[in-house]
C-alpha positions in Angstrom: 43.9 80.8 135.8 45.1 78.2 138.2 43.2 75.0 137.2 45.2 72.9 139.6 43.8 74.9 142.5 40.2 74.6 141.6 37.9 72.2 143.3 34.7 71.9 141.3 32.0 69.4 142.3 31.5 66.5 139.9 27.8 67.4 139.8 28.5 70.8 138.4 30.9 69.4 135.8 28.2 66.9 134.6 25.8 69.8 134.3 28.4 71.8 132.3 29.0 69.1 129.7 25.3 68.5 129.2 23.2 65.5 128.8 23.7 62.6 126.5 27.2 61.6 127.4 27.8 58.0 126.7 28.5 55.8 129.7 30.6 52.7 130.3 29.0 49.3 130.8 28.6 48.4 134.5 31.3 46.1 135.8 33.8 47.0 133.1 37.4 47.2 134.5 40.4 49.2 133.3 43.8 47.7 133.0 44.6 48.3 136.6 41.5 46.1 137.5 39.9 49.1 139.1 36.1 49.1 138.8 34.8 51.8 136.5 31.8 53.6 137.7 29.3 53.6 134.8 28.1 57.0 135.9 31.6 58.5 135.9 32.8 59.4 132.5 35.5 61.8 133.5 39.2 61.2 133.8 40.8 62.2 137.1 43.0 65.2 136.7 41.5 66.2 133.3 41.9 69.1 132.8 44.6 70.3 135.1 47.7 72.4 135.1 50.9 72.3 137.2 51.5 76.0 137.1 49.3 78.6 135.4 47.7 78.9 132.0 46.4 82.0 130.2 44.7 82.3 126.9 46.3 84.8 124.6 44.2 84.7 121.4 41.9 82.6 119.1 42.3 82.1 115.4 39.9 82.4 112.5 37.1 80.0 112.2 38.2 76.7 110.7 41.9 77.3 111.1 44.4 75.6 113.3 46.6 77.9 115.5 50.0 77.2 114.1 53.5 78.5 113.6 54.1 80.8 116.7 57.4 82.7 116.5 58.5 85.5 118.9 60.9 88.1 117.6 63.9 89.5 119.6 61.8 92.5 120.5 58.9 90.3 121.7 56.6 90.6 118.7 54.5 87.5 118.2 53.9 86.1 114.7 51.9 83.1 113.6 50.2 81.5 110.6 46.5 81.2 109.8 46.2 77.7 108.5 43.3 76.5 106.3 40.6 78.9 107.6 37.1 78.5 106.4 36.6 79.8 102.9 33.3 81.3 104.2 35.1 83.8 106.5 35.2 87.4 105.2 38.5 88.6 103.7 41.3 88.4 104.7 40.4 85.5 107.0 39.4 83.2 104.2 42.9 82.5 103.0 46.0 81.0 104.6 48.6 83.5 105.6 51.2 85.0 107.9 50.7 87.8 110.3 51.5 89.4 113.7 50.0 91.2 116.6 50.5 94.9 115.9 51.8 97.1 118.7 52.2 94.1 121.1 55.4 92.6 122.6 56.0 90.0 125.2 57.8 91.2 128.3 60.5 88.9 129.4 60.9 90.2 132.9 59.5 87.2 134.8 55.9 88.4 135.1 52.8 87.0 133.5 50.8 90.2 133.4 51.8 91.6 130.0 48.6 90.8 128.2 44.9 90.5 128.9 43.0 87.3 128.4 40.2 87.5 125.8 36.8 86.1 126.3 35.7 83.1 124.1 34.8 84.4 120.7 31.1 84.5 119.5 29.3 85.5 116.4 31.4 87.5 114.0 34.3 87.3 116.4 34.8 83.7 115.3 35.6 84.8 111.8 39.0 86.4 112.5 42.1 86.2 114.7 41.2 87.8 118.0 43.2 88.8 121.1 42.0 91.0 123.9 43.6 94.4 123.4 45.6 94.2 120.2 44.9 93.6 116.5 46.4 90.9 114.3 47.7 92.1 111.0 48.0 89.8 108.0 51.2 90.5 106.1 51.1 88.0 103.2 48.7 85.3 102.1 48.4 82.3 99.8 48.4 83.3 96.1 49.9 86.8 96.6 52.3 87.8 93.8 55.9 87.5 94.8 59.4 87.4 93.4 58.8 90.2 90.9 55.5 88.6 89.9 57.0 85.4 88.6 55.6 83.3 91.5 52.7 83.3 93.9 53.2 82.9 97.7 52.9 79.2 98.6 52.3 78.0 95.0 54.7 75.3 93.8 55.7 75.1 90.1 56.9 72.6 87.5 60.4 73.0 86.2 59.1 75.1 83.4 57.3 77.5 85.7 53.7 76.1 85.5 51.7 76.4 88.8 51.0 73.0 90.3 47.3 73.4 91.0 44.1 71.4 90.3 43.3 73.9 87.5 46.4 72.7 85.6 46.8 69.1 86.5 44.8 65.9 87.0 45.3 63.7 90.0 44.4 64.1 93.6 45.4 67.2 95.5 46.4 67.2 99.2 45.2 70.8 99.6 45.2 74.2 97.9 48.8 75.4 97.6 49.6 78.0 100.2 46.4 77.3 102.2 48.2 75.3 105.0 51.0 77.6 106.3 52.4 76.2 109.5 55.9 76.7 111.1 57.6 80.1 111.0 61.3 80.5 111.7 63.0 83.9 111.4 66.6 84.4 110.4 67.7 87.9 111.3 70.1 89.7 109.0 71.1 92.5 111.5 72.1 92.4 115.1 69.0 94.1 116.3 66.8 91.4 114.9 64.6 94.0 113.1 65.3 92.7 109.5 65.6 89.3 108.1 63.7 86.4 106.4 60.7 84.5 107.7 60.7 80.9 106.6 57.1 79.5 106.5 56.1 75.9 105.8 53.2 75.0 103.6 51.8 71.6 104.8 51.0 70.3 101.3 52.1 67.8 98.6 54.2 69.1 97.0 55.3 70.9 100.1 56.8 74.3 100.3 59.0 76.6 102.4 58.3 80.2 101.6 61.0 82.8 102.4 59.5 86.3 103.1 61.7 89.3 103.9 60.4 91.2 107.0 61.5 94.4 108.6 60.4 96.5 111.5 59.2 99.9 110.2 58.2 101.6 113.5 57.3 101.0 117.1 55.3 97.8 117.1 54.9 97.7 113.3 56.4 95.3 110.7 56.1 94.9 107.0 56.7 92.1 104.4 58.4 92.7 101.1 56.4 90.5 98.8 58.4 91.5 95.7 61.5 89.8 97.2 59.7 86.8 98.7 60.4 83.4 97.1 59.1 79.8 97.2 62.4 78.1 98.0 61.3 74.7 96.6 60.9 76.2 93.1 64.7 75.8 92.7 66.8 73.1 91.0 68.6 72.3 94.3 65.3 71.4 96.0 64.2 69.3 93.0 67.5 67.4 93.2 66.3 66.2 96.6 62.8 65.3 95.3 61.3 68.5 96.7 59.5 68.3 100.0 56.2 66.9 101.2 53.7 67.9 104.0 56.0 70.4 105.6 54.7 70.8 109.1 56.4 72.4 112.1 60.2 73.0 112.5 62.9 74.7 114.5 65.6 77.2 114.4 69.0 75.6 115.0 71.4 77.0 117.6 73.6 78.0 114.7 70.9 80.0 113.1 69.4 77.9 110.2 65.7 77.0 109.8 64.6 73.4 109.9 61.4 72.2 108.2 59.9 68.8 109.2 58.1 66.6 106.7 55.0 65.0 108.2 54.8 62.1 105.7 51.8 60.2 107.1 51.9 57.7 104.3 54.9 55.8 105.5 53.4 53.0 107.7 54.1 49.4 106.6 51.6 47.9 109.0 48.4 49.7 110.1 47.9 51.0 113.6 49.2 48.5 116.3 49.9 45.7 113.8 53.6 44.9 113.0 55.4 43.5 110.1 55.8 40.4 112.2 52.0 40.1 112.4 51.8 40.3 108.6 54.4 37.6 108.2 52.7 35.3 110.7 49.4 35.8 108.9 51.0 35.1 105.6 49.3 38.1 104.0 48.9 41.9 104.4 45.2 41.6 104.3 43.8 43.5 107.3 47.2 45.1 108.1 49.0 46.6 105.1 49.7 50.3 105.4 49.8 53.0 102.8 53.5 52.7 101.8 52.7 49.5 99.9 50.5 51.5 97.5 52.7 54.6 97.0 53.4 53.9 93.3 50.0 52.5 92.5 48.1 54.3 89.7 45.6 56.5 91.6 47.2 55.6 94.9 44.7 57.1 97.3 41.9 55.0 95.8 43.3 51.9 97.5 41.0 52.5 100.5 37.9 52.2 98.3 39.5 49.3 96.5 40.1 47.1 99.5 36.5 47.7 100.5 35.2 46.6 97.1 37.3 43.5 96.2 35.3 40.3 97.0 38.6 38.3 97.4 39.5 40.2 100.7 37.9 41.8 103.7 38.4 45.5 103.9 40.4 47.3 106.6 41.7 50.8 107.4 44.9 51.3 105.3 46.8 53.6 107.7 47.9 56.8 106.0 46.1 56.1 102.7 44.6 59.6 102.6 48.1 61.0 102.7 48.7 59.5 99.3 46.7 62.5 98.0 49.0 64.8 96.2 51.6 62.2 95.1 50.6 62.8 91.5 51.1 66.5 91.8 54.5 65.9 93.4 55.4 64.0 90.3 54.4 66.9 88.1 56.4 69.3 90.3 59.4 67.1 89.5 58.7 67.2 85.8 56.6 64.1 85.0 54.6 64.2 81.8 50.9 65.0 82.7 48.3 62.2 82.4 45.0 63.4 80.8 42.2 63.6 83.4 39.4 61.8 81.5 36.6 60.9 83.9 37.9 61.3 87.4 41.4 60.4 88.5 43.1 58.3 85.8 44.6 54.8 86.3 47.0 55.4 83.3 50.3 55.2 85.1 52.6 58.2 85.6 56.1 57.3 84.3 59.5 58.8 84.4 59.9 61.5 87.1 58.0 59.8 89.8 58.7 60.6 93.5 60.8 58.1 95.5 58.8 57.4 98.7 62.1 57.1 100.7 62.9 60.7 99.9 60.1 62.1 102.2 59.7 62.1 106.0 62.9 64.0 107.1 64.1 67.1 108.9 65.1 69.6 106.1 67.7 72.2 107.0 68.2 75.3 104.9 71.8 76.3 104.9 72.8 79.8 103.7 69.3 80.9 104.4 69.9 84.6 103.5 71.7 83.7 100.2 70.2 84.4 96.8 67.6 81.8 95.7 70.0 80.0 93.5 72.5 79.6 96.3 70.3 78.3 99.1 71.4 74.8 100.1 68.7 72.4 101.4 69.9 69.4 103.4 67.7 66.5 104.4 69.1 64.9 107.5 68.4 61.3 106.5 70.4 59.9 109.4 67.7 61.3 111.8 65.2 58.7 110.6 62.1 58.7 108.3 58.7 59.1 109.9 55.8 61.6 110.0 57.8 64.3 111.6 55.8 67.1 113.2 58.6 68.9 114.9 62.3 68.7 116.0 64.1 70.3 118.9 67.9 70.8 118.4 69.8 71.0 121.7 72.5 73.6 122.5 75.2 70.9 122.3 74.5 71.0 118.5 74.5 67.2 118.5 71.3 66.0 120.2 67.9 66.3 118.4 64.5 65.2 119.7 61.7 64.7 117.2 58.0 64.0 117.5 56.0 61.9 114.9 52.4 62.8 114.4 49.7 60.2 114.0 48.4 57.1 115.8 50.8 54.5 117.0 53.9 56.7 116.5 57.0 57.6 118.4 59.2 60.2 120.0 62.8 59.8 118.7 66.3 60.9 119.6 69.3 61.4 117.4 72.8 62.1 118.6 75.4 63.2 116.1 79.0 62.0 116.5 80.2 65.7 116.4 78.5 69.0 116.5 76.4 69.2 113.3 77.7 72.5 112.0 81.3 71.3 112.5 81.0 69.0 109.5 82.4 70.6 106.3 80.0 68.6 104.2 76.5 68.2 105.7 76.2 64.8 104.1 79.0 63.6 106.4 76.8 64.3 109.4 76.7 60.9 111.2 75.1 59.7 114.4 73.0 57.3 116.3 69.2 57.0 116.0 67.2 56.0 119.1 63.6 55.0 119.8 61.8 55.2 123.2 61.0 52.3 125.6 58.6 53.2 128.4 59.7 51.1 131.3 57.7 51.8 134.5 54.8 49.5 135.4 52.6 52.5 136.4 52.6 53.6 132.7 50.3 50.6 132.0 48.3 50.8 135.3 45.1 52.2 133.9 45.5 55.4 136.0 44.9 58.9 134.9 47.8 60.2 132.8 47.7 63.3 135.1 49.1 61.1 137.8 51.7 59.0 136.1 55.1 60.1 134.7 56.6 58.0 131.9 60.0 56.6 132.5 62.0 56.4 129.3 65.0 54.3 128.1 66.4 54.9 124.7 66.9 51.9 122.3 69.6 52.3 119.8 68.4 51.5 116.3 71.5 52.1 114.3 74.3 54.4 113.2 74.7 56.0 109.8 75.7 59.2 108.0 73.5 61.3 105.7 75.6 60.2 102.8 75.1 56.5 103.6 71.4 56.8 103.8 71.2 58.9 100.7 72.9 56.1 98.8 70.4 53.6 100.1 67.5 55.9 99.1 68.9 56.3 95.5 68.3 52.5 95.0 64.6 53.3 94.7 64.8 56.4 92.5 63.7 54.8 89.2 60.4 53.3 90.5 57.2 54.7 89.0 53.6 53.7 88.7 54.2 51.4 85.7 56.4 49.3 87.9 53.5 48.7 90.3 51.8 46.9 87.5 54.8 45.3 85.8 56.3 44.0 89.0 53.2 42.4 90.4 51.3 41.2 87.3 52.2 40.0 83.7 51.3 43.5 82.4 54.0 45.1 80.3 54.7 48.8 79.6 52.7 49.9 76.6 49.8 47.5 77.4 46.4 48.9 78.1 45.7 49.4 81.8 42.4 48.1 82.9 40.6 48.0 86.3 41.2 44.2 86.3 45.0 44.6 85.8 45.1 47.1 88.7 43.1 44.7 90.8 45.5 41.9 90.2 48.4 44.1 91.2 46.6 45.2 94.3 45.8 41.7 95.4 49.4 40.6 94.9 50.8 43.6 96.8 48.4 42.9 99.7 49.4 39.2 99.8 53.1 39.5 99.4 54.1 43.2 99.8 55.3 45.8 97.3 58.4 44.2 95.7 59.5 47.6 94.3 60.4 48.7 97.9 62.0 47.2 101.0 60.5 43.8 101.6 59.0 42.6 104.9 61.6 39.9 105.0 64.3 42.5 105.2 62.7 44.2 108.1 62.2 40.9 110.0 65.8 39.7 109.3 67.1 43.1 110.5 65.1 42.7 113.7 66.4 39.2 114.2 70.0 40.2 113.8 69.5 43.3 115.9 68.2 41.2 118.8 70.9 38.6 118.4 73.9 40.8 117.7 72.9 44.4 118.7 72.5 47.4 116.3 76.1 47.3 115.1 76.0 43.5 114.4 73.6 43.5 111.4 74.6 42.7 107.9 75.7 45.7 105.8 72.7 45.5 103.4 70.3 45.6 106.3 71.7 48.7 107.9 69.2 50.8 105.8 66.2 49.3 107.5 65.9 51.5 110.7 66.6 54.6 108.7 64.2 54.1 105.8 61.5 52.2 107.7 62.0 53.8 111.1 58.6 53.4 112.7 58.1 49.7 111.7 61.6 48.7 112.5 61.3 50.3 116.0 58.0 48.5 116.5 59.4 45.2 115.5 62.1 45.3 118.2 59.7 46.3 121.0 60.1 50.1 121.2 57.2 52.0 122.6 55.7 53.3 119.4 52.4 54.0 121.0 52.1 57.8 121.1 49.1 59.4 119.5 49.8 62.6 117.7 53.0 63.7 119.2 52.8 67.2 117.8 55.2 69.5 119.8 58.6 69.6 121.3 60.8 72.6 122.2 63.3 74.0 124.6 64.3 77.5 125.6 67.3 78.9 123.7 70.5 78.1 125.6 69.1 75.5 128.0 71.5 73.5 130.0 71.2 70.2 131.9 68.7 70.8 134.7 66.4 72.8 132.5 63.3 71.4 130.8 62.2 70.2 127.4 58.5 70.1 126.6 56.6 67.5 124.6 53.0 67.9 123.4 50.8 64.9 122.8 47.7 66.2 121.1 45.4 63.3 122.0 45.9 60.8 124.8 43.7 58.0 123.4 43.7 55.0 121.1 47.1 53.2 121.5 47.9 55.1 124.7 44.6 54.3 126.5 43.7 51.2 128.5 42.1 48.8 128.5 42.1 48.9 124.7 46.0 48.8 124.7 46.1 45.6 126.8 49.7 44.4 126.8 51.2 47.7 125.7 53.8 49.7 127.5 51.4 52.6 127.9 47.8 52.0 129.0 46.3 54.9 131.0 42.9 56.5 131.0 41.8 58.3 128.0 42.2 62.1 127.7 41.1 63.2 124.2 42.3 66.8 124.9 45.9 65.6 125.2 48.8 66.0 127.6 51.9 68.3 127.7 54.9 66.6 129.3 58.1 68.2 130.5 61.4 66.4 131.1 64.4 67.6 132.9 67.5 67.6 130.7 70.2 65.4 132.2 73.9 65.2 131.4 74.5 64.9 127.7 71.0 66.4 127.1 69.5 63.0 127.9 65.8 62.6 128.9 64.6 59.8 131.2 61.3 61.0 132.7 58.3 62.6 131.1 56.2 64.4 133.7 52.6 65.5 132.9 52.2 69.3 133.5 49.2 70.3 131.4 46.4 67.8 130.9 43.7 68.7 128.5 39.9 68.1 128.9 38.4 64.6 128.7 35.8 64.7 125.9 34.3 62.4 123.4 31.3 64.4 122.1 31.3 67.7 120.3 29.0 69.3 122.9 31.4 68.4 125.7 34.2 69.9 123.6 32.2 73.1 123.0 31.9 73.7 126.7 35.7 73.7 127.3 37.0 77.2 126.8 39.6 77.5 129.6 41.9 74.6 128.9 44.2 73.7 126.0 42.5 71.2 123.7 44.7 69.1 121.4 48.0 70.9 121.9 49.9 71.3 118.6 52.9 73.6 118.4 55.0 74.0 121.6 57.2 77.2 121.7 59.3 78.1 124.7 59.9 81.8 125.4 63.2 83.2 126.7 61.8 83.5 130.3 60.8 79.8 130.3 57.1 80.4 129.7 55.7 78.1 127.0 53.3 79.0 124.1 50.8 76.2 123.5 48.7 76.2 120.3 45.6 74.2 119.6 44.7 71.8 116.7 41.3 70.9 117.9 38.8 72.1 115.4 36.4 69.2 114.6 33.9 70.3 111.9 31.5 73.0 110.8 29.5 73.6 114.0 30.1 77.1 115.2 29.2 76.2 118.7 32.6 74.6 118.8 35.2 77.1 120.1 37.9 78.4 117.7 41.4 77.0 118.1 43.4 79.2 120.4 46.9 80.1 121.8 47.7 79.8 125.5 50.7 80.8 127.5 51.8 78.3 130.1 53.8 79.6 133.1 55.6 76.8 135.0 55.7 76.9 138.8 58.8 78.5 140.2 59.8 75.3 142.1 59.8 71.9 140.5 56.4 70.2 141.0 55.2 66.8 139.9 53.4 63.7 140.8 55.3 60.5 141.2 53.9 57.0 141.3 55.4 54.1 143.2 55.3 51.2 140.8 55.2 48.6 143.6 52.4 50.1 145.6 50.7 51.9 142.7 50.1 54.7 145.2 50.4 58.3 144.1 52.9 60.5 145.8 51.5 64.0 145.3 54.3 66.5 145.2 52.6 69.2 143.2 50.1 70.5 145.7 47.4 68.0 144.6 45.6 67.2 141.5 42.9 64.8 142.4 41.1 67.3 144.6 42.1 70.4 142.8 41.3 69.7 139.2 38.8 71.5 137.0 37.0 68.7 135.2 35.2 70.4 132.4 35.1 67.6 129.8 33.1 64.4 129.7 32.4 61.3 127.8 34.0 57.9 127.2 35.6 56.2 124.3 32.4 54.4 123.4 29.7 55.4 121.1 26.0 54.7 122.0 26.2 51.3 120.1 29.3 50.3 122.1 31.7 50.8 119.2 34.9 52.8 120.0 35.0 56.3 118.7 37.8 56.8 116.3 39.0 60.1 117.6 42.0 60.3 115.3 39.7 59.8 112.4 37.4 62.4 113.7 40.1 64.8 114.5 43.1 64.4 112.4 42.9 63.4 108.8 41.1 62.0 105.9 37.6 61.3 104.9 35.6 58.8 106.9 33.9 60.0 110.2 31.2 62.6 110.0 32.1 63.8 106.5 28.8 65.8 106.1 29.3 67.5 109.5 33.0 68.2 108.9 32.3 69.9 105.6 29.4 72.0 106.8 30.4 75.6 106.8 34.0 75.1 105.7 33.5 76.7 102.4 35.9 74.5 100.4 38.4 73.8 103.2 39.4 70.5 101.6 42.4 70.2 103.9 40.0 69.9 106.9 38.6 66.8 105.2 42.1 65.4 105.3 43.4 66.4 108.7 40.3 66.4 110.7 37.8 63.8 109.6 39.8 60.8 108.8 42.7 59.9 110.8 45.9 59.0 109.6 46.2 57.5 112.0 43.2 56.7 113.6 41.4 54.8 111.6 44.9 55.1 111.2 45.8 57.8 112.9 
């Protein structure tokens, strides 16, 4: 389909999305002072494609489409992540599979598969393509490793499964239910045998290694008996294990990388900064989840701030991601706390996870070695955020990373030397950068389909993995008892009451968590950074941008405004002049004007998201993000249900050898089966470079792509306002945690607790 060549009348679009779309008050103006037509709720150029887009498949109902990986022979694998428990077997469990008897052809054509119709009825219950069948090879809970483990299930040091049946405390999700990234390490030249490394997006997190081999023309099999959960090894526990393992990458030197999407790292919620908290003299209204990491029953902080009479409640960004911290402690060997009635406030002591050990890119060296010889490396020098995905460039030095959630960033790391050249991976050293969007048009209120983003890279600091590891170790002995003892007159061994916990909460809200990096340290680092440059800060402050990356970058003016940056990838072997692709799942909230008045990015809202491409320059630098796929503009579920021919909420981005790009969706929003299943699309770029440049001085669009304004297929509708005039929290409704539409979100999910976390809250909207 060629959406950029369609010219549908607005009247037909309005009819397609149905009645009841909320309007904008007459006379309201956007950031560019352009009058908004109260009858026009559609964003220009949404949806549109520079090139062509073709649906390949849809996934099982309730599941995200995640983890695409294409083998050397063209076979396509992917995960089935948190499907509805009401689906018939095998579509009711998380798992890994492939399209049997299908291979991509890399001969420059786009005619190697048929496009399926939108699924309906029982078709929604399963993974579905047009002419081929998807075969599940292994699933959550399957016996592996000679029967000593189960696929996706983490264990304590003494071999006890870390599940809600065995341990009290909150659980982020059923172990093995949330498989995401897949990265294949071949063990023969033909690429027909090897190990698939699959992430489990949970807390504790997991990376499952499953042997695969091709057994016939178009057929593969998994060897469950030889599969392992890599994290159930002493070497992973020495690093603190992993947490919320999301997407990843395969390095140019052939090792898998797993990215930790640690949403609970914000110091200040949403668009607030540490400086705002300092100016206010309190964290009330702004404090983010990291302050409450070692609180007894940490996730309950959101309810607490709403109940305490002494303060006014607010959204604690990332609080929902504190689910599973207790189970992570038990994975590390902490003594279990008895459950009692509900989640206990008796503190977990001893082996409690250090918050600064999570939120990194994790490389597995020696990936084909026996389990006891696998070497995990956390690349601390690349920064600590809610990593969704990295892209490692062929120079083996440059790494781009996307952070998921609201008010987040796209970051760059450049190693001093090629990463595999270091004898000791802890010696890997380099410079961490944050983005600064510099063109005036980026804050013009125009459609994001019309405006490229010009990027400059702000140097935050330089360090080695070993240096950052030493800084992290300073916080290793902090546990839940410290939260009480540090912030009240409570002493270890005393009874813990609700009043003691309240006193600690109020002190932490007022002055910050003194067990961790203090707000004064962040502000002093920023002051010295601005006065002396990144190399001119005091030695003890060098840790700040590496352990508190997002809030440090925000404090010095970086453009940490992206909402759910969920995909980044390049074709293997790319060179300067080729493209890198970035997927932004939702273009709203902190990206959208006029709500982001004063921000570096303030364009029209596109809830369906945007895919950017950037030409790689010398040194694999990136300076311009050009919109090439713009999703639909929707705010109501009915409008979303009517969109079946455009990518909604792009998640994983995977570039094929012939430069086509697989785009997967993370757009499921509840239990209504009128809503289309998440799907997978193949994007084919135009043969010649096409784009749409905007002259900042005249604010006039220079159309070099064959036109978008008059050739778009506008199939979505709605605005960012609800009928009562309150803004819709789309991140909350689409990305995480309890909050918006809980009853609707749970309907029909059959126990899909992860959907409650990722789809109905927002880390980042109400954080997320």
